[in-house]
C-alpha atoms as a printed R data frame, in Angstrom:
    type eleno elety resid chain resno       x       y      z
1   ATOM     1    CA   UNK     A     1  85.637 106.837 59.601
2   ATOM     2    CA   UNK     A     2  89.115 107.360 61.038
3   ATOM     3    CA   UNK     A     3  89.636 110.745 62.700
4   ATOM     4    CA   UNK     A     4  93.352 111.593 62.539
5   ATOM     5    CA   UNK     A     5  93.161 114.727 64.685
6   ATOM     6    CA   UNK     A     6  95.504 114.574 67.691
7   ATOM     7    CA   UNK     A     7  96.251 110.918 66.997
8   ATOM     8    CA   UNK     A     8  99.784 109.651 66.694
9   ATOM     9    CA   UNK     A     9 100.428 108.593 63.092
10  ATOM    10    CA   UNK     A    10 103.625 106.635 62.443
11  ATOM    11    CA   UNK     A    11 105.042 106.385 58.922
12  ATOM    12    CA   UNK     A    12 107.967 104.093 58.121
13  ATOM    13    CA   UNK     A    13 110.257 105.204 55.316
14  ATOM    14    CA   UNK     A    14 108.824 108.634 56.018
15  ATOM    15    CA   UNK     A    15 111.801 110.859 55.222
16  ATOM    16    CA   UNK     A    16 111.362 110.853 51.444
17  ATOM    17    CA   UNK     A    17 108.931 110.109 48.637
18  ATOM    18    CA   UNK     A    18 105.356 109.112 49.418
19  ATOM    19    CA   UNK     A    19 106.143 108.613 53.107
20  ATOM    20    CA   UNK     A    20 107.339 112.192 53.579
21  ATOM    21    CA   UNK     A    21 104.397 113.672 51.668
22  ATOM    22    CA   UNK     A    22 101.939 111.520 53.593
23  ATOM    23    CA   UNK     A    23 103.429 112.574 56.944
24  ATOM    24    CA   UNK     A    24 103.059 116.217 55.862
25  ATOM    25    CA   UNK     A    25  99.445 115.669 54.777
26  ATOM    26    CA   UNK     A    26  98.516 113.889 58.009
27  ATOM    27    CA   UNK     A    27 100.114 116.730 59.987
28  ATOM    28    CA   UNK     A    28  98.017 119.249 58.033
29  ATOM    29    CA   UNK     A    29  94.938 117.256 59.060
30  ATOM    30    CA   UNK     A    30  95.860 117.479 62.725
31  ATOM    31    CA   UNK     A    31  97.715 114.225 63.368
32  ATOM    32    CA   UNK     A    32 100.854 113.942 65.482
33  ATOM    33    CA   UNK     A    33 103.376 112.629 62.935
34  ATOM    34    CA   UNK     A    34 106.090 110.161 63.889
35  ATOM    35    CA   UNK     A    35 108.574 109.339 61.149
36  ATOM    36    CA   UNK     A    36 110.910 106.360 60.969
37  ATOM    37    CA   UNK     A    37 113.719 106.169 58.430
38  ATOM    38    CA   UNK     A    38 117.277 104.906 58.067
39  ATOM    39    CA   UNK     A    39 118.486 108.153 56.449
40  ATOM    40    CA   UNK     A    40 119.275 110.401 59.420
41  ATOM    41    CA   UNK     A    41 119.991 113.472 57.305
42  ATOM    42    CA   UNK     A    42 116.697 113.322 55.416
43  ATOM    43    CA   UNK     A    43 114.902 112.404 58.626
44  ATOM    44    CA   UNK     A    44 116.117 115.580 60.351
45  ATOM    45    CA   UNK     A    45 115.077 117.692 57.360
46  ATOM    46    CA   UNK     A    46 111.613 116.129 57.311
47  ATOM    47    CA   UNK     A    47 111.042 116.709 61.028
48  ATOM    48    CA   UNK     A    48 112.073 120.343 60.598
49  ATOM    49    CA   UNK     A    49 109.581 120.623 57.735
50  ATOM    50    CA   UNK     A    50 106.845 119.028 59.843
51  ATOM    51    CA   UNK     A    51 107.434 121.306 62.818
52  ATOM    52    CA   UNK     A    52 105.244 124.272 61.776
53  ATOM    53    CA   UNK     A    53 102.437 121.943 60.688
54  ATOM    54    CA   UNK     A    54 102.305 119.960 63.915
55  ATOM    55    CA   UNK     A    55 103.048 122.618 66.560
56  ATOM    56    CA   UNK     A    56 106.489 120.995 66.855
57  ATOM    57    CA   UNK     A    57 104.906 117.733 68.032
58  ATOM    58    CA   UNK     A    58 106.485 115.762 65.166
59  ATOM    59    CA   UNK     A    59 109.121 113.222 66.109
60  ATOM    60    CA   UNK     A    60 111.680 111.335 64.058
61  ATOM    61    CA   UNK     A    61 113.485 108.088 64.863
62  ATOM    62    CA   UNK     A    62 116.323 106.470 62.954
63  ATOM    63    CA   UNK     A    63 115.304 102.825 62.675
64  ATOM    64    CA   UNK     A    64 116.173 100.002 60.306
65  ATOM    65    CA   UNK     A    65 112.908  98.085 59.987
66  ATOM    66    CA   UNK     A    66 114.835  94.966 58.950
67  ATOM    67    CA   UNK     A    67 116.154  94.657 62.508
68  ATOM    68    CA   UNK     A    68 113.445  93.213 64.739
69  ATOM    69    CA   UNK     A    69 115.281  94.215 67.926
70  ATOM    70    CA   UNK     A    70 115.687  97.785 66.676
71  ATOM    71    CA   UNK     A    71 111.984  97.895 65.804
72  ATOM    72    CA   UNK     A    72 110.994  96.723 69.279
73  ATOM    73    CA   UNK     A    73 113.296  99.120 71.130
74  ATOM    74    CA   UNK     A    74 112.336 102.087 68.938
75  ATOM    75    CA   UNK     A    75 108.639 101.249 69.344
76  ATOM    76    CA   UNK     A    76 109.137 101.316 73.108
77  ATOM    77    CA   UNK     A    77 110.711 104.774 72.833
78  ATOM    78    CA   UNK     A    78 107.730 105.989 70.798
79  ATOM    79    CA   UNK     A    79 105.357 104.599 73.440
80  ATOM    80    CA   UNK     A    80 107.047 106.505 76.291
81  ATOM    81    CA   UNK     A    81 108.054 109.670 74.432
82  ATOM    82    CA   UNK     A    82 105.026 110.299 72.181
83  ATOM    83    CA   UNK     A    83 102.278 107.786 72.856
84  ATOM    84    CA   UNK     A    84 100.873 104.742 71.100
85  ATOM    85    CA   UNK     A    85 100.262 105.250 67.370
86  ATOM    86    CA   UNK     A    86  96.667 104.590 66.368
87  ATOM    87    CA   UNK     A    87  97.566 105.110 62.725
88  ATOM    88    CA   UNK     A    88 100.412 103.062 61.271
89  ATOM    89    CA   UNK     A    89 101.631 103.352 57.685
90  ATOM    90    CA   UNK     A    90 103.990 100.561 56.601
91  ATOM    91    CA   UNK     A    91 105.590 102.479 53.745
92  ATOM    92    CA   UNK     A    92 109.293 101.564 53.766
93  ATOM    93    CA   UNK     A    93 110.319  99.799 50.573
94  ATOM    94    CA   UNK     A    94 113.245  98.980 48.300
95  ATOM    95    CA   UNK     A    95 113.647  97.746 44.732
96  ATOM    96    CA   UNK     A    96 116.554  96.013 42.971
97  ATOM    97    CA   UNK     A    97 115.327  96.101 39.369
98  ATOM    98    CA   UNK     A    98 117.521  93.267 38.099
99  ATOM    99    CA   UNK     A    99 116.792  89.935 36.456
100 ATOM   100    CA   UNK     A   100 116.747  86.933 38.759
101 ATOM   101    CA   UNK     A   101 120.098  85.578 37.542
102 ATOM   102    CA   UNK     A   102 121.694  88.995 38.098
103 ATOM   103    CA   UNK     A   103 120.402  89.401 41.660
104 ATOM   104    CA   UNK     A   104 122.764  88.775 44.534
105 ATOM   105    CA   UNK     A   105 121.543  86.752 47.496
106 ATOM   106    CA   UNK     A   106 122.017  89.896 49.595
107 ATOM   107    CA   UNK     A   107 119.734  91.923 47.333
108 ATOM   108    CA   UNK     A   108 116.970  89.300 47.460
109 ATOM   109    CA   UNK     A   109 117.120  89.092 51.267
110 ATOM   110    CA   UNK     A   110 117.123  92.877 51.559
111 ATOM   111    CA   UNK     A   111 114.002  93.153 49.406
112 ATOM   112    CA   UNK     A   112 112.077  90.652 51.507
113 ATOM   113    CA   UNK     A   113 113.418  92.021 54.797
114 ATOM   114    CA   UNK     A   114 112.174  95.542 54.016
115 ATOM   115    CA   UNK     A   115 109.111  94.933 51.849
116 ATOM   116    CA   UNK     A   116 107.653  91.873 53.563
117 ATOM   117    CA   UNK     A   117 109.146  90.827 56.902
118 ATOM   118    CA   UNK     A   118 109.249  94.373 58.282
119 ATOM   119    CA   UNK     A   119 105.452  94.431 58.002
120 ATOM   120    CA   UNK     A   120 105.344  91.765 60.692
121 ATOM   121    CA   UNK     A   121 107.908  93.356 63.030
122 ATOM   122    CA   UNK     A   122 106.426  96.868 62.891
123 ATOM   123    CA   UNK     A   123 102.773  95.839 62.998
124 ATOM   124    CA   UNK     A   124 103.316  93.428 65.891
125 ATOM   125    CA   UNK     A   125 104.999  96.241 67.809
126 ATOM   126    CA   UNK     A   126 101.985  98.567 67.599
127 ATOM   127    CA   UNK     A   127  98.887  96.429 66.999
128 ATOM   128    CA   UNK     A   128  98.349  95.349 70.645
129 ATOM   129    CA   UNK     A   129  97.773  98.969 71.710
130 ATOM   130    CA   UNK     A   130  95.229  99.422 68.910
131 ATOM   131    CA   UNK     A   131  93.387  96.253 69.950
132 ATOM   132    CA   UNK     A   132  93.339  97.436 73.571
133 ATOM   133    CA   UNK     A   133  92.081 100.881 72.512
134 ATOM   134    CA   UNK     A   134  89.405  99.297 70.343
135 ATOM   135    CA   UNK     A   135  90.280 101.324 67.257
136 ATOM   136    CA   UNK     A   136  93.149 102.132 64.900
137 ATOM   137    CA   UNK     A   137  94.222 102.000 61.264
138 ATOM   138    CA   UNK     A   138  97.035 100.063 59.582
139 ATOM   139    CA   UNK     A   139  98.097 100.947 56.049
140 ATOM   140    CA   UNK     A   140 100.222  98.618 53.929
141 ATOM   141    CA   UNK     A   141 101.808 100.341 50.943
142 ATOM   142    CA   UNK     A   142 102.156  97.492 48.449
143 ATOM   143    CA   UNK     A   143 102.223  97.922 44.653
144 ATOM   144    CA   UNK     A   144 100.464  97.000 41.438
145 ATOM   145    CA   UNK     A   145 103.348  94.514 41.261
146 ATOM   146    CA   UNK     A   146 101.638  92.808 44.186
147 ATOM   147    CA   UNK     A   147  98.805  91.952 41.794
148 ATOM   148    CA   UNK     A   148 100.792  90.917 38.722
149 ATOM   149    CA   UNK     A   149 104.325  89.664 38.141
150 ATOM   150    CA   UNK     A   150 106.649  91.913 36.133
151 ATOM   151    CA   UNK     A   151 109.935  91.121 34.368
152 ATOM   152    CA   UNK     A   152 113.000  92.306 36.346
153 ATOM   153    CA   UNK     A   153 110.904  92.357 39.507
154 ATOM   154    CA   UNK     A   154 111.034  88.747 40.687
155 ATOM   155    CA   UNK     A   155 112.093  89.759 44.194
156 ATOM   156    CA   UNK     A   156 110.102  93.005 44.332
157 ATOM   157    CA   UNK     A   157 106.874  91.580 42.907
158 ATOM   158    CA   UNK     A   158 107.042  88.500 45.126
159 ATOM   159    CA   UNK     A   159 107.573  90.690 48.201
160 ATOM   160    CA   UNK     A   160 104.635  92.915 47.254
161 ATOM   161    CA   UNK     A   161 102.405  89.877 46.657
162 ATOM   162    CA   UNK     A   162 103.345  88.964 50.231
163 ATOM   163    CA   UNK     A   163 102.348  92.467 51.371
164 ATOM   164    CA   UNK     A   164  98.923  92.151 49.726
165 ATOM   165    CA   UNK     A   165  98.398  88.753 51.363
166 ATOM   166    CA   UNK     A   166  99.554  90.149 54.702
167 ATOM   167    CA   UNK     A   167  96.939  92.914 54.585
168 ATOM   168    CA   UNK     A   168  94.114  90.592 53.526
169 ATOM   169    CA   UNK     A   169  94.872  88.018 56.211
170 ATOM   170    CA   UNK     A   170  95.277  90.698 58.868
171 ATOM   171    CA   UNK     A   171  91.942  92.223 57.875
172 ATOM   172    CA   UNK     A   172  90.275  88.815 58.298
173 ATOM   173    CA   UNK     A   173  91.794  88.374 61.761
174 ATOM   174    CA   UNK     A   174  90.864  91.860 62.921
175 ATOM   175    CA   UNK     A   175  87.242  91.438 61.873
176 ATOM   176    CA   UNK     A   176  86.981  88.850 64.641
177 ATOM   177    CA   UNK     A   177  89.147  90.288 67.433
178 ATOM   178    CA   UNK     A   178  89.055  94.072 66.862
179 ATOM   179    CA   UNK     A   179  86.574  95.068 64.162
180 ATOM   180    CA   UNK     A   180  87.219  98.790 64.622
181 ATOM   181    CA   UNK     A   181  90.908  98.418 63.807
182 ATOM   182    CA   UNK     A   182  90.838  99.081 60.071
183 ATOM   183    CA   UNK     A   183  93.312  98.162 57.349
184 ATOM   184    CA   UNK     A   184  94.089  99.642 53.941
185 ATOM   185    CA   UNK     A   185  96.294  98.154 51.229
186 ATOM   186    CA   UNK     A   186  97.653 100.503 48.556
187 ATOM   187    CA   UNK     A   187  98.578  99.143 45.110
188 ATOM   188    CA   UNK     A   188  99.876 101.909 42.830
189 ATOM   189    CA   UNK     A   189 101.549 101.610 39.438
190 ATOM   190    CA   UNK     A   190 104.969 103.275 39.122
191 ATOM   191    CA   UNK     A   191 105.267 106.504 41.129
192 ATOM   192    CA   UNK     A   192 107.638 109.379 40.369
193 ATOM   193    CA   UNK     A   193 109.500 109.191 43.693
194 ATOM   194    CA   UNK     A   194 112.902 108.470 42.130
195 ATOM   195    CA   UNK     A   195 112.761 104.883 43.349
196 ATOM   196    CA   UNK     A   196 111.799 103.780 39.837
197 ATOM   197    CA   UNK     A   197 113.768 106.294 37.795
198 ATOM   198    CA   UNK     A   198 114.117 105.162 34.199
199 ATOM   199    CA   UNK     A   199 110.927 103.097 33.961
200 ATOM   200    CA   UNK     A   200 108.716 103.773 30.961
201 ATOM   201    CA   UNK     A   201 105.065 103.272 30.138
202 ATOM   202    CA   UNK     A   202 103.784 102.387 26.692
203 ATOM   203    CA   UNK     A   203 100.231 103.621 27.313
204 ATOM   204    CA   UNK     A   204 100.519 106.751 29.486
205 ATOM   205    CA   UNK     A   205  96.820 107.610 29.173
206 ATOM   206    CA   UNK     A   206  95.825 104.322 30.807
207 ATOM   207    CA   UNK     A   207  98.989 103.493 32.760
208 ATOM   208    CA   UNK     A   208 100.570 106.826 33.681
209 ATOM   209    CA   UNK     A   209 103.604 107.272 35.901
210 ATOM   210    CA   UNK     A   210 101.790 108.465 39.006
211 ATOM   211    CA   UNK     A   211 102.558 111.712 40.816
212 ATOM   212    CA   UNK     A   212 103.694 111.065 44.366
213 ATOM   213    CA   UNK     A   213 101.659 114.018 45.660
214 ATOM   214    CA   UNK     A   214  98.458 112.483 44.284
215 ATOM   215    CA   UNK     A   215  99.241 109.054 45.734
216 ATOM   216    CA   UNK     A   216  99.967 110.517 49.187
217 ATOM   217    CA   UNK     A   217  96.689 112.441 49.099
218 ATOM   218    CA   UNK     A   218  94.751 109.329 48.068
219 ATOM   219    CA   UNK     A   219  96.262 107.380 50.975
220 ATOM   220    CA   UNK     A   220  95.353 110.121 53.459
221 ATOM   221    CA   UNK     A   221  91.788 110.147 52.116
222 ATOM   222    CA   UNK     A   222  91.629 106.342 52.333
223 ATOM   223    CA   UNK     A   223  92.618 106.504 56.003
224 ATOM   224    CA   UNK     A   224  89.963 109.123 56.718
225 ATOM   225    CA   UNK     A   225  87.248 107.168 54.898
226 ATOM   226    CA   UNK     A   226  88.344 103.656 55.986
227 ATOM   227    CA   UNK     A   227  88.808 102.439 52.418
228 ATOM   228    CA   UNK     A   228  90.170  98.931 52.438
229 ATOM   229    CA   UNK     A   229  91.815  98.903 49.008
230 ATOM   230    CA   UNK     A   230  93.394 101.686 46.942
231 ATOM   231    CA   UNK     A   231  94.427 100.689 43.403
232 ATOM   232    CA   UNK     A   232  95.949 103.258 41.032
233 ATOM   233    CA   UNK     A   233  95.332 103.909 38.195
234 ATOM   234    CA   UNK     A   234  91.796 102.468 37.807
235 ATOM   235    CA   UNK     A   235  92.698 100.099 34.925
236 ATOM   236    CA   UNK     A   236  94.852  98.044 37.323
237 ATOM   237    CA   UNK     A   237  91.596  96.912 38.958
238 ATOM   238    CA   UNK     A   238  90.964  94.750 35.887
239 ATOM   239    CA   UNK     A   239  93.847  92.401 36.684
240 ATOM   240    CA   UNK     A   240  91.781  89.910 38.772
241 ATOM   241    CA   UNK     A   241  89.249  89.616 35.918
242 ATOM   242    CA   UNK     A   242  92.009  89.168 33.331
243 ATOM   243    CA   UNK     A   243  93.336  86.214 35.319
244 ATOM   244    CA   UNK     A   244  90.315  84.242 34.172
245 ATOM   245    CA   UNK     A   245  92.020  84.095 30.773
246 ATOM   246    CA   UNK     A   246  94.476  81.310 29.864
247 ATOM   247    CA   UNK     A   247  98.069  82.291 30.784
248 ATOM   248    CA   UNK     A   248  99.164  82.851 27.138
249 ATOM   249    CA   UNK     A   249  96.281  85.294 26.615
250 ATOM   250    CA   UNK     A   250  97.002  87.033 29.913
251 ATOM   251    CA   UNK     A   251 100.685  87.361 29.008
252 ATOM   252    CA   UNK     A   252  99.764  88.735 25.581
253 ATOM   253    CA   UNK     A   253  97.688  91.497 27.175
254 ATOM   254    CA   UNK     A   254 100.495  92.393 29.590
255 ATOM   255    CA   UNK     A   255 102.915  92.553 26.645
256 ATOM   256    CA   UNK     A   256 100.447  94.654 24.650
257 ATOM   257    CA   UNK     A   257 100.463  97.255 27.419
258 ATOM   258    CA   UNK     A   258 104.246  97.075 27.672
259 ATOM   259    CA   UNK     A   259 104.239  95.928 31.279
260 ATOM   260    CA   UNK     A   260 107.139  93.499 30.885
261 ATOM   261    CA   UNK     A   261 109.416  95.960 29.087
262 ATOM   262    CA   UNK     A   262 108.666  98.835 31.469
263 ATOM   263    CA   UNK     A   263 111.819  98.087 33.512
264 ATOM   264    CA   UNK     A   264 114.202  97.817 30.542
265 ATOM   265    CA   UNK     A   265 115.675 101.277 31.213
266 ATOM   266    CA   UNK     A   266 115.397 101.153 34.995
267 ATOM   267    CA   UNK     A   267 118.015 103.195 36.818
268 ATOM   268    CA   UNK     A   268 116.489 103.653 40.271
269 ATOM   269    CA   UNK     A   269 117.473 106.123 42.960
270 ATOM   270    CA   UNK     A   270 121.243 106.312 43.244
271 ATOM   271    CA   UNK     A   271 122.446 104.377 46.234
272 ATOM   272    CA   UNK     A   272 119.038 102.823 46.944
273 ATOM   273    CA   UNK     A   273 119.888  99.263 45.966
274 ATOM   274    CA   UNK     A   274 122.823  96.936 46.672
275 ATOM   275    CA   UNK     A   275 124.931  95.916 43.675
276 ATOM   276    CA   UNK     A   276 123.766  92.860 41.728
277 ATOM   277    CA   UNK     A   277 125.805  89.673 41.692
């Protein structure tokens, strides 16, 4: 089990949504929270909120995880100013919510830079210290869209499939070189963070819009208990079995549950996505 007490826990995209709530929960459990985000105003507010929970040990750093040089230099600051994180949560993410032919090249690159490539830059910056210490925990916040493709999510779903593959491959490597460095991949359905404002679910009893507080709590519990996979809600776990069906039958089931019309009224968080082409 992973003991978070007095351990540095770094959360990317930690100034809002699940990242903020998770940083607060880890602080309540005794961790030393370090938050990275590009939004300096929200970052300052989050650190102020974390202060009473962490005996003012919380630290915030403005960092664009798309920029590998910025990641390396900011990671070096964390090393000297706070210490090496033994818990890393790769949470930063973006969504465009447009059809492929309406996506600009810039939007596609941005999605992969944040949702996929940043996993490499951030993890490479902190993993060596975990390997040297002989223990640690890396969380990859992916998505149910990393298990199944969804209309109007060609870039997002592809990037989250990459995130799922990243976690699985990393887990296989670590079993050989540092078996006590654990990994967790998180694959939730839509979460009410504002990032997916406007999405709808046809079957809310089986596929509810998830509460961000519940998701953050489940991630914190998964870290504590070294759970390798967190899939929410439970019905999403059936996707691998459903893939045994012929593609037309699989598509029919996805349509029956309204998966491919769920983004028809997508609005998203204002200012969170670049304009489409």
